[in-house]
N, C-alpha and C positions, 0 to 999 in steps of 0.2 A: 805524228799521226797515230803511230802504234800505241803510245801511252794513252791517247784519248779513247782507244777501243777497249782498253782493259775493263773499265766499269761496265761497258755493254756486254762484253763476253762473260764477265762474272755473273751478271744478272741472268744471262741465258743458261749458264751451266750450274749455278748454285741452286736452281730449281726451287726458288721461294724460301729456302732455309736461310735464316740470317747466319752469316758466317762469323766465327770468332776472328779476332784480329790476326791471329796466327794463320788460320785457314785462308783468310783473304790475301795475306802476303804470299803464301805459297801458291794460291790460285793465280795471282798476278804474274809470278815468276813463270809458272807453267804456261799461261796464255801467251806471254811474250816469247817464250821459247818456241812454242808451236807456230806463232806468227812468223818467226824467223824461218821456219821450215816451209811455210806455205805463203810465200811473199806475193803470190798472184791473187790472193783473195781480195775481193771488192769490199772495202770498208762499209759501204752503204748496205750491201747485202747482209753483212754480219750484224748490222744494227737492227735489221728486221727480225732477227732471231729473238731479240729481247722481248718483242711483243708477241712472239709465238707465230710469226709469219715465216713459214718454211717454203714459200713459193719460189724463192730464188736460190734455194740450196742446190748446189751442183756437186759433182764428185770431189772437187778440191775442198769444198766446205765440209763435206762428210769426212774426208780424211783429216782435216783440221780437228774435227770433233773427236775422231779416234785418237789423234795425238794427245789431245787434252785428257781424255779418259785414261789413256795408257800412262801418261806421265803422273796423273793423280792416283794411279794404281787401281782405278775402278774397272780396268780392262787389262787382261794379260796380253802377251805378245801374240797369242793364237786367236785373239778376238773374243775371248770368253769374259763376260762381265763378272766382277767380284762383288756379289750381293752382300756378303757378310761385312766386307770392309766399308762398302757404301753405307750400310745401316749403322755401323759403328761410328763413322765420321759424321754422318748427317744427323744423327740423333743427339749430338752434343747439345744442340740448342732447340730441339724439337721433341715432341712426344715420340718415344721409341716405337710404340705400337703403330702409330700412324706412318712413321718412316718405314717400318718393316712392310706394311701393307703396300705402300707406294713402290718401294724398291722391288718387292716380289712381283707385283703386277707388271712392272716395266723391265724385268730381267729377261729380255728377249733372247730367243735362241740364236746362237751364233750363225750368221749368214756366211755364204761363200766369200763375200767381201767384208772384211772387218770394219771398213769405213761405213758400210751400210748398217752393220750391227750398231755401231756408235750412234749413227743418225736415228735409227728406230728407237733406241733407248732414250735419247735426249728428247725426241719428239713426244714420246709417251710421258716422260716426266713432266714436260711442259703442259701437256694436255690434262694430266691427272693431278697436278700439284695443288689444286684447290682442296683436295682431300686432307691436306695438312692444316688447313685453317680451322 
C-alpha cells in the first residue's frame, strides 16, 4: 500500500514542478521513510492532498509534511524553511524567476509548531503553483 502512495505524495509535494529522475527517486525514498515514521496516516486522506483538498489534514499529516520537508532539506530542525535551497532545486526544470516568486511568497514564518509551518508552506505552494505555468 505504501508504494502506491508514493506517486500521490510526490504530486502533492513537488508542487507542479516536473522532477528530474534523480529528484523523483530521492523524493520517493524520503516519502517512504516519512511514512515509516507516521504509520497511522490514512492513505485516503493523503490522496486528497494531490487535488489540493486539505480538509482532512490532521496533526499527524502536518508532521508527515514536516518530515518530508526536513528530509528534503527544505526545512531545518528548528522549523525554518530554506528558501534558497528550494529555489535552487525547484528551478532545475522551471523558470527560476517564477520559482523564486513562488518560494518567497510561500516562505512562511516559523510557527510555534514546526508541523504547522510545514503545512502552511505546502498549502501555499499548492494554492499558488499556477503562477509557474
